[in-house]
PyMOL commands that place a pseudoatom at each C-alpha (Angstrom):
pseudoatom trace, name=CA, resn=MET, resi=1, chain=A, elem=C, hetatm=0, pos=[-0.053, 0.040, -0.192]
pseudoatom trace, name=CA, resn=ALA, resi=2, chain=A, elem=C, hetatm=0, pos=[1.471, 3.695, -1.156]
pseudoatom trace, name=CA, resn=GLU, resi=3, chain=A, elem=C, hetatm=0, pos=[1.779, 6.097, 1.995]
pseudoatom trace, name=CA, resn=ALA, resi=4, chain=A, elem=C, hetatm=0, pos=[-0.180, 9.100, 1.353]
pseudoatom trace, name=CA, resn=LEU, resi=5, chain=A, elem=C, hetatm=0, pos=[1.541, 12.447, 1.219]
pseudoatom trace, name=CA, resn=THR, resi=6, chain=A, elem=C, hetatm=0, pos=[-0.080, 15.405, 2.691]
pseudoatom trace, name=CA, resn=ALA, resi=7, chain=A, elem=C, hetatm=0, pos=[0.459, 18.773, 1.175]
pseudoatom trace, name=CA, resn=GLU, resi=8, chain=A, elem=C, hetatm=0, pos=[1.023, 21.808, 3.428]
pseudoatom trace, name=CA, resn=PRO, resi=9, chain=A, elem=C, hetatm=0, pos=[-0.157, 25.552, 2.597]
pseudoatom trace, name=CA, resn=ALA, resi=10, chain=A, elem=C, hetatm=0, pos=[2.744, 27.745, 2.062]
pseudoatom trace, name=CA, resn=PRO, resi=11, chain=A, elem=C, hetatm=0, pos=[3.560, 29.279, 5.513]
pseudoatom trace, name=CA, resn=LEU, resi=12, chain=A, elem=C, hetatm=0, pos=[2.644, 32.814, 4.287]
pseudoatom trace, name=CA, resn=ALA, resi=13, chain=A, elem=C, hetatm=0, pos=[-0.363, 35.297, 6.064]
pseudoatom trace, name=CA, resn=LEU, resi=14, chain=A, elem=C, hetatm=0, pos=[-1.973, 38.318, 4.768]
pseudoatom trace, name=CA, resn=GLY, resi=15, chain=A, elem=C, hetatm=0, pos=[-2.086, 40.621, 7.530]
pseudoatom trace, name=CA, resn=ASP, resi=16, chain=A, elem=C, hetatm=0, pos=[-4.624, 43.423, 8.214]
pseudoatom trace, name=CA, resn=ASP, resi=17, chain=A, elem=C, hetatm=0, pos=[-2.115, 45.951, 7.159]
pseudoatom trace, name=CA, resn=GLY, resi=18, chain=A, elem=C, hetatm=0, pos=[-2.057, 44.402, 3.427]
pseudoatom trace, name=CA, resn=VAL, resi=19, chain=A, elem=C, hetatm=0, pos=[1.572, 42.812, 4.006]
pseudoatom trace, name=CA, resn=MET, resi=20, chain=A, elem=C, hetatm=0, pos=[2.144, 39.262, 3.352]
pseudoatom trace, name=CA, resn=ARG, resi=21, chain=A, elem=C, hetatm=0, pos=[4.653, 37.616, 6.401]
pseudoatom trace, name=CA, resn=VAL, resi=22, chain=A, elem=C, hetatm=0, pos=[5.511, 34.474, 7.023]
pseudoatom trace, name=CA, resn=ARG, resi=23, chain=A, elem=C, hetatm=0, pos=[3.272, 32.868, 9.329]
pseudoatom trace, name=CA, resn=ASP, resi=24, chain=A, elem=C, hetatm=0, pos=[3.380, 33.648, 12.947]
pseudoatom trace, name=CA, resn=THR, resi=25, chain=A, elem=C, hetatm=0, pos=[6.709, 36.076, 12.587]
pseudoatom trace, name=CA, resn=ARG, resi=26, chain=A, elem=C, hetatm=0, pos=[7.047, 39.820, 11.401]
pseudoatom trace, name=CA, resn=VAL, resi=27, chain=A, elem=C, hetatm=0, pos=[9.193, 38.635, 8.355]
pseudoatom trace, name=CA, resn=THR, resi=28, chain=A, elem=C, hetatm=0, pos=[7.772, 39.775, 5.234]
pseudoatom trace, name=CA, resn=LEU, resi=29, chain=A, elem=C, hetatm=0, pos=[7.521, 37.862, 2.217]
pseudoatom trace, name=CA, resn=GLU, resi=30, chain=A, elem=C, hetatm=0, pos=[9.760, 40.653, 0.152]
pseudoatom trace, name=CA, resn=THR, resi=31, chain=A, elem=C, hetatm=0, pos=[12.679, 40.465, 2.917]
pseudoatom trace, name=CA, resn=VAL, resi=32, chain=A, elem=C, hetatm=0, pos=[12.924, 36.535, 2.392]
pseudoatom trace, name=CA, resn=LEU, resi=33, chain=A, elem=C, hetatm=0, pos=[12.891, 37.134, -1.429]
pseudoatom trace, name=CA, resn=ALA, resi=34, chain=A, elem=C, hetatm=0, pos=[15.386, 39.782, -1.163]
pseudoatom trace, name=CA, resn=ALA, resi=35, chain=A, elem=C, hetatm=0, pos=[17.775, 37.646, 0.635]
pseudoatom trace, name=CA, resn=PHE, resi=36, chain=A, elem=C, hetatm=0, pos=[17.431, 34.961, -1.929]
pseudoatom trace, name=CA, resn=ALA, resi=37, chain=A, elem=C, hetatm=0, pos=[17.787, 37.340, -4.912]
pseudoatom trace, name=CA, resn=GLU, resi=38, chain=A, elem=C, hetatm=0, pos=[21.503, 38.236, -3.366]
pseudoatom trace, name=CA, resn=GLY, resi=39, chain=A, elem=C, hetatm=0, pos=[22.053, 34.400, -3.021]
pseudoatom trace, name=CA, resn=ALA, resi=40, chain=A, elem=C, hetatm=0, pos=[21.139, 33.653, 0.583]
pseudoatom trace, name=CA, resn=THR, resi=41, chain=A, elem=C, hetatm=0, pos=[20.259, 30.103, 1.373]
pseudoatom trace, name=CA, resn=ALA, resi=42, chain=A, elem=C, hetatm=0, pos=[17.035, 28.961, 3.314]
pseudoatom trace, name=CA, resn=GLU, resi=43, chain=A, elem=C, hetatm=0, pos=[19.401, 27.890, 6.232]
pseudoatom trace, name=CA, resn=GLU, resi=44, chain=A, elem=C, hetatm=0, pos=[20.983, 31.430, 6.147]
pseudoatom trace, name=CA, resn=ILE, resi=45, chain=A, elem=C, hetatm=0, pos=[17.823, 33.032, 5.885]
pseudoatom trace, name=CA, resn=ALA, resi=46, chain=A, elem=C, hetatm=0, pos=[16.635, 30.944, 8.622]
pseudoatom trace, name=CA, resn=GLN, resi=47, chain=A, elem=C, hetatm=0, pos=[20.079, 31.996, 10.436]
pseudoatom trace, name=CA, resn=SER, resi=48, chain=A, elem=C, hetatm=0, pos=[19.517, 35.666, 9.809]
pseudoatom trace, name=CA, resn=TYR, resi=49, chain=A, elem=C, hetatm=0, pos=[15.724, 35.756, 11.079]
pseudoatom trace, name=CA, resn=PRO, resi=50, chain=A, elem=C, hetatm=0, pos=[15.650, 33.127, 13.766]
pseudoatom trace, name=CA, resn=SER, resi=51, chain=A, elem=C, hetatm=0, pos=[11.841, 33.446, 13.665]
pseudoatom trace, name=CA, resn=ILE, resi=52, chain=A, elem=C, hetatm=0, pos=[11.655, 31.398, 10.432]
pseudoatom trace, name=CA, resn=SER, resi=53, chain=A, elem=C, hetatm=0, pos=[12.297, 27.858, 10.705]
pseudoatom trace, name=CA, resn=PRO, resi=54, chain=A, elem=C, hetatm=0, pos=[14.502, 26.021, 7.962]
pseudoatom trace, name=CA, resn=ALA, resi=55, chain=A, elem=C, hetatm=0, pos=[11.775, 24.393, 6.372]
pseudoatom trace, name=CA, resn=ASP, resi=56, chain=A, elem=C, hetatm=0, pos=[9.517, 27.625, 6.235]
pseudoatom trace, name=CA, resn=ALA, resi=57, chain=A, elem=C, hetatm=0, pos=[12.040, 29.268, 4.478]
pseudoatom trace, name=CA, resn=TYR, resi=58, chain=A, elem=C, hetatm=0, pos=[12.252, 26.932, 1.967]
pseudoatom trace, name=CA, resn=GLN, resi=59, chain=A, elem=C, hetatm=0, pos=[8.552, 26.581, 1.492]
pseudoatom trace, name=CA, resn=VAL, resi=60, chain=A, elem=C, hetatm=0, pos=[8.360, 30.362, 0.893]
pseudoatom trace, name=CA, resn=ILE, resi=61, chain=A, elem=C, hetatm=0, pos=[11.364, 30.168, -1.653]
pseudoatom trace, name=CA, resn=GLY, resi=62, chain=A, elem=C, hetatm=0, pos=[9.365, 26.979, -3.278]
pseudoatom trace, name=CA, resn=TYR, resi=63, chain=A, elem=C, hetatm=0, pos=[6.144, 28.775, -3.486]
pseudoatom trace, name=CA, resn=CYS, resi=64, chain=A, elem=C, hetatm=0, pos=[7.393, 32.148, -4.817]
pseudoatom trace, name=CA, resn=LEU, resi=65, chain=A, elem=C, hetatm=0, pos=[9.252, 30.130, -7.545]
pseudoatom trace, name=CA, resn=ARG, resi=66, chain=A, elem=C, hetatm=0, pos=[6.091, 28.205, -8.568]
pseudoatom trace, name=CA, resn=HIS, resi=67, chain=A, elem=C, hetatm=0, pos=[3.769, 31.187, -8.458]
pseudoatom trace, name=CA, resn=SER, resi=68, chain=A, elem=C, hetatm=0, pos=[5.579, 33.885, -9.160]
pseudoatom trace, name=CA, resn=SER, resi=69, chain=A, elem=C, hetatm=0, pos=[3.662, 35.108, -11.932]
pseudoatom trace, name=CA, resn=GLU, resi=70, chain=A, elem=C, hetatm=0, pos=[0.536, 35.181, -9.431]
pseudoatom trace, name=CA, resn=LEU, resi=71, chain=A, elem=C, hetatm=0, pos=[2.313, 36.841, -6.817]
pseudoatom trace, name=CA, resn=GLU, resi=72, chain=A, elem=C, hetatm=0, pos=[3.691, 39.540, -9.061]
pseudoatom trace, name=CA, resn=PRO, resi=73, chain=A, elem=C, hetatm=0, pos=[0.523, 42.067, -8.518]
pseudoatom trace, name=CA, resn=TYR, resi=74, chain=A, elem=C, hetatm=0, pos=[1.205, 41.938, -5.143]
pseudoatom trace, name=CA, resn=LEU, resi=75, chain=A, elem=C, hetatm=0, pos=[5.077, 42.508, -4.992]
pseudoatom trace, name=CA, resn=ALA, resi=76, chain=A, elem=C, hetatm=0, pos=[4.087, 45.509, -7.538]
pseudoatom trace, name=CA, resn=ARG, resi=77, chain=A, elem=C, hetatm=0, pos=[1.877, 47.042, -5.480]
pseudoatom trace, name=CA, resn=ARG, resi=78, chain=A, elem=C, hetatm=0, pos=[4.404, 46.531, -2.519]
pseudoatom trace, name=CA, resn=ARG, resi=79, chain=A, elem=C, hetatm=0, pos=[7.381, 48.186, -4.606]
pseudoatom trace, name=CA, resn=GLN, resi=80, chain=A, elem=C, hetatm=0, pos=[5.249, 51.234, -5.350]
pseudoatom trace, name=CA, resn=SER, resi=81, chain=A, elem=C, hetatm=0, pos=[3.963, 51.413, -1.613]
pseudoatom trace, name=CA, resn=VAL, resi=82, chain=A, elem=C, hetatm=0, pos=[7.800, 51.630, -0.481]
pseudoatom trace, name=CA, resn=ARG, resi=83, chain=A, elem=C, hetatm=0, pos=[8.388, 54.198, -3.603]
pseudoatom trace, name=CA, resn=ASP, resi=84, chain=A, elem=C, hetatm=0, pos=[5.548, 56.403, -2.124]
pseudoatom trace, name=CA, resn=ILE, resi=85, chain=A, elem=C, hetatm=0, pos=[6.352, 56.212, 1.603]
pseudoatom trace, name=CA, resn=ARG, resi=86, chain=A, elem=C, hetatm=0, pos=[10.080, 57.210, 0.733]
pseudoatom trace, name=CA, resn=LEU, resi=87, chain=A, elem=C, hetatm=0, pos=[8.933, 60.320, -1.512]
pseudoatom trace, name=CA, resn=LEU, resi=88, chain=A, elem=C, hetatm=0, pos=[6.487, 61.194, 1.428]
pseudoatom trace, name=CA, resn=ASN, resi=89, chain=A, elem=C, hetatm=0, pos=[8.894, 60.809, 4.080]
pseudoatom trace, name=CA, resn=GLU, resi=90, chain=A, elem=C, hetatm=0, pos=[11.873, 62.859, 1.667]
pseudoatom trace, name=CA, resn=SER, resi=91, chain=A, elem=C, hetatm=0, pos=[9.140, 65.561, 1.331]
pseudoatom trace, name=CA, resn=ARG, resi=92, chain=A, elem=C, hetatm=0, pos=[8.318, 66.035, 5.113]
pseudoatom trace, name=CA, resn=TRP, resi=93, chain=A, elem=C, hetatm=0, pos=[12.091, 65.718, 6.260]
pseudoatom trace, name=CA, resn=PRO, resi=94, chain=A, elem=C, hetatm=0, pos=[14.485, 66.629, 3.640]
pseudoatom trace, name=CA, resn=SER, resi=95, chain=A, elem=C, hetatm=0, pos=[17.734, 65.313, 3.761]
pseudoatom trace, name=CA, resn=ALA, resi=96, chain=A, elem=C, hetatm=0, pos=[19.521, 68.637, 2.180]
pseudoatom trace, name=CA, resn=GLY, resi=97, chain=A, elem=C, hetatm=0, pos=[21.653, 70.299, 5.024]
pseudoatom trace, name=CA, resn=VAL, resi=98, chain=A, elem=C, hetatm=0, pos=[21.640, 67.628, 7.538]
pseudoatom trace, name=CA, resn=ARG, resi=99, chain=A, elem=C, hetatm=0, pos=[24.876, 66.816, 8.080]
pseudoatom trace, name=CA, resn=ASP, resi=100, chain=A, elem=C, hetatm=0, pos=[25.259, 71.191, 8.908]
pseudoatom trace, name=CA, resn=ARG, resi=101, chain=A, elem=C, hetatm=0, pos=[22.548, 70.847, 10.894]
pseudoatom trace, name=CA, resn=LEU, resi=102, chain=A, elem=C, hetatm=0, pos=[24.212, 68.007, 13.064]
pseudoatom trace, name=CA, resn=LEU, resi=103, chain=A, elem=C, hetatm=0, pos=[27.648, 69.456, 12.855]
pseudoatom trace, name=CA, resn=ALA, resi=104, chain=A, elem=C, hetatm=0, pos=[26.211, 72.767, 14.469]
pseudoatom trace, name=CA, resn=ARG, resi=105, chain=A, elem=C, hetatm=0, pos=[24.382, 70.656, 17.216]
pseudoatom trace, name=CA, resn=ARG, resi=106, chain=A, elem=C, hetatm=0, pos=[27.447, 69.036, 17.976]
pseudoatom trace, name=CA, resn=GLN, resi=107, chain=A, elem=C, hetatm=0, pos=[28.942, 72.160, 18.408]
pseudoatom trace, name=CA, resn=GLU, resi=108, chain=A, elem=C, hetatm=0, pos=[26.459, 74.059, 20.841]
for i in range(1, 108): cmd.bond("trace and resi %d" % i, "trace and resi %d" % (i + 1))
show_as sticks, trace
zoom trace
């Protein structure tokens, strides 16, 4: 008699804030994908983010490789969100003259 294999769902959860994270952690999907794109192995990712098990890192990477076209709209929205937040922050707190202001404070 052949043994039955059970398929586990990808260890990803979409939070109330619309951000996909590795289940039961605060580590985002984008964080795992960026580390993998930079050449990190699943074991290295798990070492860098101890809340992720190596098994979860492997599953997330495998899921993303198999479902890249399905994930692309989500990842595109997240990239746009990052750009929007960066522009907003730069408009609120311009970086021009930061060094001079910090040096002036040091001399006070």
